[in-house]
C-alpha positions in Angstrom: -27.7 -165.8 -61.8 -25.8 -162.7 -60.7 -24.9 -164.4 -57.6 -22.2 -166.4 -59.3 -20.6 -163.2 -60.1 -20.2 -160.9 -57.1 -18.1 -157.8 -58.0 -15.2 -157.9 -55.5 -13.1 -154.7 -54.2 -9.9 -154.0 -54.5 -8.7 -155.6 -51.2 -10.8 -158.6 -52.0 -9.1 -159.0 -55.3 -5.9 -158.6 -53.9 -6.7 -160.9 -50.8 -7.8 -163.6 -53.3 -4.6 -163.5 -55.6 -2.6 -163.6 -52.8 -4.2 -166.5 -51.1 -4.1 -168.2 -54.6 -0.2 -167.9 -55.2 0.5 -169.3 -51.4 -1.7 -172.2 -52.2 -0.1 -172.8 -55.6 3.5 -172.8 -54.4 2.3 -174.9 -50.9 1.1 -177.7 -53.4 3.8 -177.4 -56.0 6.3 -180.6 -56.2 8.8 -178.3 -57.9 9.9 -174.4 -58.7 7.7 -172.9 -60.7 8.9 -170.8 -63.7 8.5 -167.0 -64.3 6.6 -167.8 -67.4 4.1 -169.9 -65.4 3.8 -167.5 -62.4 2.9 -164.5 -65.1 0.5 -166.6 -67.0 -1.5 -167.9 -63.9 -1.6 -164.9 -61.9 -1.0 -161.7 -64.0 -2.2 -162.4 -67.4 -4.2 -159.5 -67.3 -0.9 -157.2 -67.1 0.2 -155.9 -70.4 3.9 -155.7 -70.0 6.2 -158.5 -68.8 8.2 -155.6 -66.2 5.0 -154.6 -64.9 3.9 -158.4 -64.4 7.6 -158.7 -62.5 6.8 -155.7 -60.4 3.6 -156.8 -59.4 5.1 -160.4 -58.5 7.7 -158.4 -56.5 5.1 -156.7 -54.5 3.1 -159.6 -53.5 5.9 -161.5 -52.7 6.9 -158.7 -50.4 2.7 -158.6 -48.7 3.2 -162.5 -48.4 6.2 -162.3 -46.3 4.3 -159.9 -43.4 1.7 -163.4 -43.9 5.1 -165.5 -43.0 5.1 -167.2 -46.6 8.7 -166.5 -48.3 9.0 -167.3 -51.9 12.4 -167.4 -53.4 14.5 -168.1 -56.5 16.0 -171.5 -57.0 18.1 -173.2 -59.5 15.5 -175.3 -61.2 17.9 -177.3 -63.5 21.4 -176.8 -65.2 20.3 -173.8 -67.0 16.9 -172.3 -65.7 15.6 -171.1 -62.3 12.1 -171.0 -61.0 10.4 -169.8 -57.6 9.6 -171.8 -54.7 8.5 -171.6 -50.8 11.6 -171.0 -48.7 10.7 -174.0 -45.9 13.5 -172.6 -43.9 12.2 -169.0 -43.8 8.5 -169.7 -44.1 6.2 -169.8 -40.9 4.1 -172.3 -42.2 5.7 -175.1 -40.1 3.4 -177.7 -39.3 5.4 -178.2 -36.0 4.9 -174.4 -35.2 1.6 -175.1 -33.8 0.7 -176.5 -30.4 -2.7 -177.8 -29.6 -4.4 -175.1 -28.1 -3.4 -172.8 -31.2 -4.6 -175.6 -33.6 -7.7 -175.4 -31.9 -8.1 -171.9 -31.9 -7.7 -172.1 -35.8 -10.3 -174.7 -36.1 -12.9 -172.8 -33.8 -12.3 -169.5 -36.1 -12.1 -171.1 -39.2 -15.1 -173.9 -38.9 -18.2 -171.5 -39.6 -16.5 -170.7 -43.0 -15.5 -174.3 -43.7 -19.2 -175.2 -43.4 -20.6 -172.1 -45.4 -21.3 -173.2 -48.7 -21.3 -169.9 -50.4 -17.6 -169.7 -49.1 -15.7 -170.5 -52.6 -12.5 -172.0 -50.5 -14.8 -174.2 -48.2 -13.6 -177.3 -49.8 -10.0 -176.0 -49.5 -10.3 -174.9 -46.0 -11.7 -178.3 -44.8 -8.5 -180.1 -46.4 -6.2 -178.0 -44.2 -8.2 -178.3 -40.9 -8.1 -182.4 -41.7 -4.3 -181.8 -42.2 -4.7 -180.4 -38.5 -6.9 -183.5 -37.3 -3.8 -186.0 -38.5 -1.0 -183.7 -36.9 -2.6 -183.4 -33.7 -4.4 -186.6 -33.7 -7.8 -185.2 -32.9 -11.1 -184.1 -34.8 -11.9 -180.4 -35.3 -15.2 -178.9 -34.9 -15.6 -178.9 -38.8 -16.4 -182.3 -38.5 -19.0 -181.9 -35.7 -20.6 -179.1 -37.2 -24.4 -179.6 -38.9 -24.0 -180.9 -42.7 -26.2 -179.0 -45.3 -28.7 -181.5 -46.5 -27.8 -180.4 -50.1 -24.3 -181.2 -49.6 -23.4 -184.3 -51.5 -22.8 -187.2 -49.3 -19.8 -188.1 -51.7 -17.9 -185.0 -50.8 -16.2 -185.6 -47.6 -14.5 -188.7 -48.9 -13.2 -186.8 -52.3 -11.9 -184.2 -50.0 -10.2 -186.9 -47.6 -8.7 -188.7 -51.1 -7.7 -185.5 -52.1 -5.8 -184.0 -49.0 -3.9 -187.6 -48.7 -3.6 -188.0 -52.6 -5.1 -191.1 -52.6 -7.4 -192.7 -55.3 -10.9 -192.6 -54.8 -13.0 -195.1 -56.3 -16.5 -193.6 -57.8 -19.8 -194.7 -59.2 -20.7 -191.9 -61.4 -24.0 -191.1 -62.8 -24.1 -189.6 -66.6 -26.2 -187.0 -67.7 -27.9 -189.5 -70.0 -28.6 -191.9 -66.5 -26.4 -194.5 -67.4 -23.7 -195.2 -64.7 -20.0 -195.6 -64.9 -17.2 -196.7 -62.4 -14.1 -194.5 -62.5 -10.8 -194.6 -60.3 -10.3 -190.7 -60.0 -7.4 -188.8 -58.3 -8.7 -185.5 -57.2 -7.1 -182.4 -58.4 -9.3 -179.3 -57.4 -12.8 -178.3 -56.4 -14.6 -175.1 -57.4 -18.5 -174.1 -56.7 -20.8 -173.0 -59.6 -24.9 -172.3 -59.0 -25.2 -174.2 -55.8 -23.2 -177.4 -57.2 -19.6 -178.4 -56.2 -17.5 -179.8 -59.1 -14.3 -181.7 -59.0 -11.7 -181.7 -61.5 -9.7 -185.5 -61.4 -8.0 -187.7 -63.5 -8.7 -191.0 -64.4 -5.9 -192.9 -62.7 -6.7 -196.2 -65.1 -5.8 -193.8 -67.6 -3.4 -191.6 -67.3 -2.8 -190.3 -70.2 -6.3 -189.2 -70.6 -6.7 -185.1 -69.8 -8.6 -184.3 -66.2 -12.3 -184.0 -66.4 -14.9 -182.3 -64.7 -17.2 -184.0 -62.5 -20.7 -182.9 -60.5 -20.2 -184.2 -57.0 -24.0 -184.4 -57.0 -24.0 -187.2 -59.5 -21.3 -189.3 -57.6 -23.3 -192.3 -55.9 -20.7 -193.9 -54.4 -17.1 -193.0 -53.3 -14.5 -195.1 -51.6 -11.0 -194.2 -50.7 -8.1 -196.5 -52.1 -4.9 -196.1 -50.0 -2.9 -198.2 -52.4 -3.5 -195.8 -55.3 -1.5 -192.5 -55.0 -0.9 -189.9 -57.2 0.9 -186.3 -58.0 -0.9 -183.3 -58.8 0.7 -181.9 -62.2 2.9 -179.1 -61.5 1.2 -177.0 -64.4 -2.3 -177.7 -63.1 -4.4 -174.7 -62.1 -8.4 -175.5 -61.5 -9.1 -172.2 -63.2 -8.4 -174.0 -66.3 -11.6 -175.9 -66.0 -13.9 -173.4 -64.4 -17.3 -173.5 -66.5 -19.4 -170.4 -67.0 -23.4 -170.8 -66.0 -24.0 -171.6 -69.7 -21.1 -174.0 -70.1 -22.8 -177.1 -68.2 -23.5 -180.0 -70.5 -22.2 -180.9 -74.2 -20.8 -178.2 -76.4 -23.4 -176.9 -78.6 -21.6 -174.0 -80.5 -18.8 -171.5 -80.5 -20.8 -168.3 -79.7 -19.1 -164.7 -80.6 -19.8 -161.8 -78.2 -19.5 -158.0 -78.7 -18.0 -156.6 -75.3 -18.3 -152.6 -74.9 -15.3 -151.0 -74.0 -16.8 -149.7 -70.4 -17.1 -153.5 -69.6 -14.2 -154.9 -71.1 -12.1 -155.0 -67.9 -14.5 -156.4 -65.9 -15.8 -159.1 -68.5 -12.3 -160.4 -68.5 -12.6 -161.1 -65.1 -16.2 -162.6 -65.2 -15.3 -164.8 -68.1 -12.9 -167.0 -65.6 -10.1 -167.6 -68.2 -13.1 -168.9 -70.8 -13.1 -168.1 -74.4 -10.7 -165.9 -76.4 -10.8 -161.9 -76.4 -9.8 -160.0 -79.8 -9.9 -156.2 -80.9 -13.3 -155.5 -82.0 -13.5 -152.7 -85.2 -14.0 -149.2 -83.2 -14.3 -149.9 -79.6 -14.2 -152.9 -77.6 -13.7 -156.4 -78.2 -15.1 -159.4 -79.4 -15.1 -162.6 -77.3 -15.4 -166.1 -78.6 -16.8 -168.7 -76.2 -18.2 -172.3 -76.1 -21.9 -172.5 -75.4 -24.0 -175.4 -73.7 -27.3 -173.8 -73.2 -28.6 -170.8 -75.3 -31.3 -169.4 -73.2 -28.6 -169.5 -70.1 -26.0 -167.6 -72.8 -28.6 -165.0 -73.6 -29.5 -164.3 -70.1 -26.0 -164.2 -68.9 -25.0 -161.6 -71.9 -27.7 -159.3 -70.7 -26.3 -159.5 -67.0 -22.8 -158.6 -68.0 -23.7 -156.2 -70.5 -23.0 -157.9 -73.4 -24.2 -158.6 -77.0 -24.6 -161.9 -79.0 -23.3 -161.4 -82.6 -23.3 -165.4 -83.7 -25.0 -167.6 -84.0 -28.7 -166.6 -85.1 -29.9 -168.6 -82.4 -28.2 -167.2 -79.7 -28.8 -163.6 -81.0 -32.8 -164.2 -81.6 -33.0 -165.5 -77.8 -31.0 -162.5 -76.8 -33.6 -160.1 -78.5 -36.5 -162.5 -77.4 -35.5 -162.1 -73.5 -35.2 -158.2 -73.8 -38.5 -157.9 -75.4 -40.3 -160.0 -73.2 -38.6 -157.9 -70.0 -39.8 -154.5 -71.8 -43.4 -155.8 -72.1 -43.5 -156.9 -68.6 -42.0 -153.5 -67.4 -44.7 -151.7 -69.2 
């Protein structure tokens, strides 16, 4: 279970943040407000001024990568941030065929590695190179992992072109439903790939999370196009290992001060933190599986407070571990 949460170095965290910022702005259909940037990338920074300076430093680093983010007029009274297309090097016409092939060869191993969290996004980017140069990338020629859901390539194709995909999905109770989905994003968890998508036949319904392993068939519909909402962030939909399945209850954990910072990262934005009496934090979060929640709490160094069912499972796991250690 600890494999789901590998502690990143400072450089890894910075690189992940810069990549996330670049992808967010590249996919945005309209300028992003300063408040949105603050919430999305600097929520862990206490003051607005410190967050503003951090964003300024990140923009300077992105310039070195060829990505220029500028402030532009958003409407009559507000302004927003957007990629400066003229100053940014990320221009599809800037690559020649030889350079595109070099990128394909360099990125293919990562795009085919199921443990790489951005493998799906990378495959989508290489698929765009395919279309630009009318060629097949080496990614499509690499051996496909037998455990990789058969529908995933179709979902990725649909996502890269913003086209609807009709799927046959097996629900947890064994029944099958048909959906016309607009794919918004992907994320990995416990060896599975989850897709966040909206139902194109019911546009007012919020996006849902689907396990790609349960998608039995998938077919792209070129006539059904869609736009990704400007405020969409896949991180808002990422679940924790004990949140797979229907919500069972809301649990409360005590988070000691010495792990408070790492827990705010490990929580992936799920739940609500509040100040605990004395030192540390309280964390309220939805739980689907009691045993998994107790195990995850032990691995993170936090302690369940409520409900009693979870606290009892937590103590039982600890007592069992102590007995086995003797």
